LUMGU-167380 format. One record per residue (C-alpha): residue in one letter; x, y negated, z negated; residue number from 1. Coordinates in steps of 0.5 Angstrom, whole numbers. Each point is the difference from the previous one (the first is absolute). Layout:
REM residues N
NODE   r       x       y       z     k
NODE   A       X       Y       Z   NUM
...
//
This chain:
REM residues 239
NODE   r       x       y       z     k
NODE   M     -12     -10     -32     1
NODE   T      -3      -1       7     2
NODE   T      -6       3       2     3
NODE   A      -1       3       7     4
NODE   P      -3      -3       6     5
NODE   D      -7       3       2     6
NODE   Y       3       2       7     7
NODE   Y       5       4      -4     8
NODE   K      -5       3      -4     9
NODE   K      -3       3       7    10
NODE   I       7       3       1    11
NODE   I      -1       4      -6    12
NODE   S      -6       3       2    13
NODE   C       2       2       7    14
NODE   K       0       7       2    15
NODE   E       3       0       6    16
NODE   N       3       7       1    17
NODE   C       7      -2       3    18
NODE   P       5       5       1    19
NODE   E       6       1      -4    20
NODE   V      -2      -5      -6    21
NODE   L       1       2      -7    22
NODE   N      -6      -4      -3    23
NODE   C      -1       4      -7    24
NODE   N       3      -1      -7    25
NODE   V       7       3      -2    26
NODE   N      -3       4      -5    27
NODE   K      -3       6       3    28
NODE   K      -5       1      -6    29
NODE   L      -3      -6       1    30
NODE   E      -6      -1       5    31
NODE   P       2      -2       7    32
NODE   R      -2      -7       2    33
NODE   W       2      -5       5    34
NODE   L       5      -5      -2    35
NODE   P       3      -5       6    36
NODE   R       5      -3      -4    37
NODE   G       6      -5       2    38
NODE   T      -4      -7       1    39
NODE   T       0      -6      -5    40
NODE   S       1      -8       0    41
NODE   R      -2      -6      -5    42
NODE   C      -1      -4       6    43
NODE   K      -7      -4       1    44
NODE   P      -4       3       6    45
NODE   G       2      -4       6    46
NODE   K       6      -3      -3    47
NODE   A       5       5       1    48
NODE   L       7      -2       3    49
NODE   L       2       7       2    50
NODE   M      -2       7       0    51
NODE   V       5       5       0    52
NODE   I      -2       7       3    53
NODE   L       4       6      -2    54
NODE   D      -1       7       3    55
NODE   N      -4       4      -5    56
NODE   P       0       1      -8    57
NODE   G       6       4      -3    58
NODE   T      -1       6      -4    59
NODE   P      -6      -1      -5    60
NODE   Q       3      -1      -7    61
NODE   E      -2       5      -6    62
NODE   I      -1      -6      -4    63
NODE   E      -6      -2       5    64
NODE   D      -4       6      -2    65
NODE   T      -1      -2      -7    66
NODE   H      -3      -7       2    67
NODE   Y      -5       3       5    68
NODE   Q      -3       5      -5    69
NODE   G      -7      -1      -1    70
NODE   K      -1      -6       4    71
NODE   S      -5      -2       5    72
NODE   E       1      -2       8    73
NODE   S       0      -7      -2    74
NODE   E       4       1      -6    75
NODE   L       5       4       4    76
NODE   A       1      -6       5    77
NODE   D       2      -5      -6    78
NODE   V       5       5      -3    79
NODE   A       3       2       7    80
NODE   W       1      -7       1    81
NODE   Q       3      -2      -6    82
NODE   F       5       6       0    83
NODE   T       3      -2       6    84
NODE   E       1      -7      -3    85
NODE   A       3       3      -6    86
NODE   V       5       4       5    87
NODE   L       2      -6       4    88
NODE   E       1      -4      -6    89
NODE   Y       4       5      -3    90
NODE   N       7      -3       1    91
NODE   T      -3      -7      -2    92
NODE   S       1      -3      -7    93
NODE   K      -7       2      -2    94
NODE   P      -1       6      -5    95
NODE   N      -1       6       4    96
NODE   R      -8       2       0    97
NODE   M      -3       6       1    98
NODE   G       6       4       0    99
NODE   A       1      -1       7   100
NODE   G       7       2       3   101
NODE   T       3      -3       6   102
NODE   S       4       2       7   103
NODE   P       5      -3       4   104
NODE   T      -5      -3       5   105
NODE   H      -4      -4      -6   106
NODE   R       7      -2      -2   107
NODE   N       2      -3       6   108
NODE   L      -6      -3       3   109
NODE   M      -1      -4      -6   110
NODE   R       7      -2       0   111
NODE   H      -1      -2       7   112
NODE   L      -6      -4      -1   113
NODE   A       2      -4      -6   114
NODE   E       7      -1       2   115
NODE   H       0      -1       8   116
NODE   V      -8      -2       1   117
NODE   F      -3      -4      -5   118
NODE   D       7      -2      -4   119
NODE   C      -4       1      -7   120
NODE   P       0       5      -6   121
NODE   K      -2       7       1   122
NODE   E      -6      -1      -5   123
NODE   E      -3      -5       5   124
NODE   V       0       4       7   125
NODE   L      -6       3      -1   126
NODE   D      -4      -6       0   127
NODE   K       3      -2       7   128
NODE   V       0       7       3   129
NODE   V      -5       6       2   130
NODE   V       4       7      -1   131
NODE   T      -4       5       4   132
NODE   N       1       6       4   133
NODE   H      -3       2       7   134
NODE   V      -2       7      -2   135
NODE   R      -3       0      -7   136
NODE   C       2       7      -3   137
NODE   S       6       4      -1   138
NODE   T       2       6       4   139
NODE   E       3       6      -2   140
NODE   I       7      -1       4   141
NODE   D       3      -7       2   142
NODE   F      -5      -4       4   143
NODE   G       6      -1       5   144
NODE   N       1       8       1   145
NODE   I      -7       1       2   146
NODE   K      -1       1       8   147
NODE   K      -1      -6       3   148
NODE   D      -7       1       3   149
NODE   I      -2       2      -7   150
NODE   R       3      -6      -3   151
NODE   L      -4      -4       5   152
NODE   K      -6       3      -1   153
NODE   I       0      -1      -7   154
NODE   G       3      -7       1   155
NODE   T      -5      -3       5   156
NODE   T      -6       4      -4   157
NODE   C       2      -4      -6   158
NODE   V       2      -7       3   159
NODE   E      -7       0       3   160
NODE   K      -4       3      -5   161
NODE   H       3      -4      -6   162
NODE   L       6      -5       1   163
NODE   L      -3      -4       5   164
NODE   D      -6      -2      -5   165
NODE   E       6      -1      -5   166
NODE   I       4      -5       5   167
NODE   D      -7      -4       1   168
NODE   Y      -1       0      -7   169
NODE   W       7      -3      -2   170
NODE   K       1      -4       7   171
NODE   P       8       0      -1   172
NODE   K       4      -5       3   173
NODE   I       5       5       2   174
NODE   I       0       7       1   175
NODE   V       6       5      -1   176
NODE   V       0       7       2   177
NODE   C       5       4      -3   178
NODE   G       3       6       3   179
NODE   N       0       4       6   180
NODE   P      -7       4      -1   181
NODE   A      -4      -6      -2   182
NODE   K       3      -4       6   183
NODE   E      -2       6       5   184
NODE   T      -7       0      -3   185
NODE   F       0      -8       1   186
NODE   D       3       1       7   187
NODE   D      -5       5       2   188
NODE   L      -6      -4      -2   189
NODE   E       3      -6       3   190
NODE   S       1       3       7   191
NODE   K      -7       2      -1   192
NODE   N      -3      -7      -1   193
NODE   L      -3       3      -7   194
NODE   I       4      -6      -4   195
NODE   N       0      -7       2   196
NODE   F       5      -3      -5   197
NODE   S       8       0       0   198
NODE   Y       5       3      -5   199
NODE   I       7       1      -1   200
NODE   A       3       6       0   201
NODE   V       6       1      -5   202
NODE   R       4       6      -3   203
NODE   H      -3       4      -6   204
NODE   P       2      -2      -7   205
NODE   S       3       7      -1   206
NODE   A       4       0       7   207
NODE   R       8       0      -2   208
NODE   F       7      -1       2   209
NODE   K       0      -4       7   210
NODE   Y      -7      -2      -1   211
NODE   I       1      -4      -7   212
NODE   K       3      -6       3   213
NODE   E      -5       0       6   214
NODE   R      -6       1      -5   215
NODE   K       3      -6      -4   216
NODE   E       1      -5       6   217
NODE   Q      -7       2       2   218
NODE   F      -3      -2      -6   219
NODE   I       4      -6       0   220
NODE   E      -3      -2       6   221
NODE   I      -7       2      -3   222
NODE   G       1      -5      -5   223
NODE   K       2      -6       5   224
NODE   K      -7       1       3   225
NODE   I      -3       0      -7   226
NODE   K       4      -6      -2   227
NODE   S      -2      -3       7   228
NODE   F      -7       1      -1   229
NODE   E       0      -3      -6   230
NODE   T       3      -6       2   231
NODE   T      -5      -1       6   232
NODE   K      -6       1      -5   233
NODE   N       3      -6      -5   234
NODE   I       1      -4       6   235
NODE   I      -7       1       2   236
NODE   K      -3      -2      -7   237
NODE   K       4      -6       0   238
NODE   A      -2      -2       7   239
//
């Protein structure tokens, strides 16, 4: 199992009082604790080809509570990191670990990354990509249904406080922002000159109907960029 990086352990100890967040155990009988979730990778620091940034984690799964009980903050970081890995790998040939469930978002994302971006087995995706969220905590209601001004307050706070350090740690070659809420946050930060990197906005993996074809085409184009980067890198090495 992978171990969470030090920056992620700092996220676990964050006590920012953001509105609307659901930052405690599902089981109300357990002591409330801060559980930022939804980030994982098996990349080496500075070697990530791609970072995929979603809105925020989905509703906490009850099985998570059984893994978090009795853990220190440092141990919580490792468990949260590993649980997200288990969720993303739910539909691969690997055995289902930690009792993790899945969702259409995870299924679609892993399929696009395996088939349209990296052209590799799903089991190898997390060796090449960092999957994360621009907001680290769940919310009581779907993040996209929260008022825009509150979404931006939560999003910009979390990006500036945590995600910028995460991007610096991984140094991804390409950054992909999925969904309108995350795109709004990044557009707002860019308009204020608070970020100095480029990003590609795509439809969220859970988007349905008319957006399915568009999303597939967007991921195919990202795959072409990745392949172009790898080809250029190989040419430089040979030279």
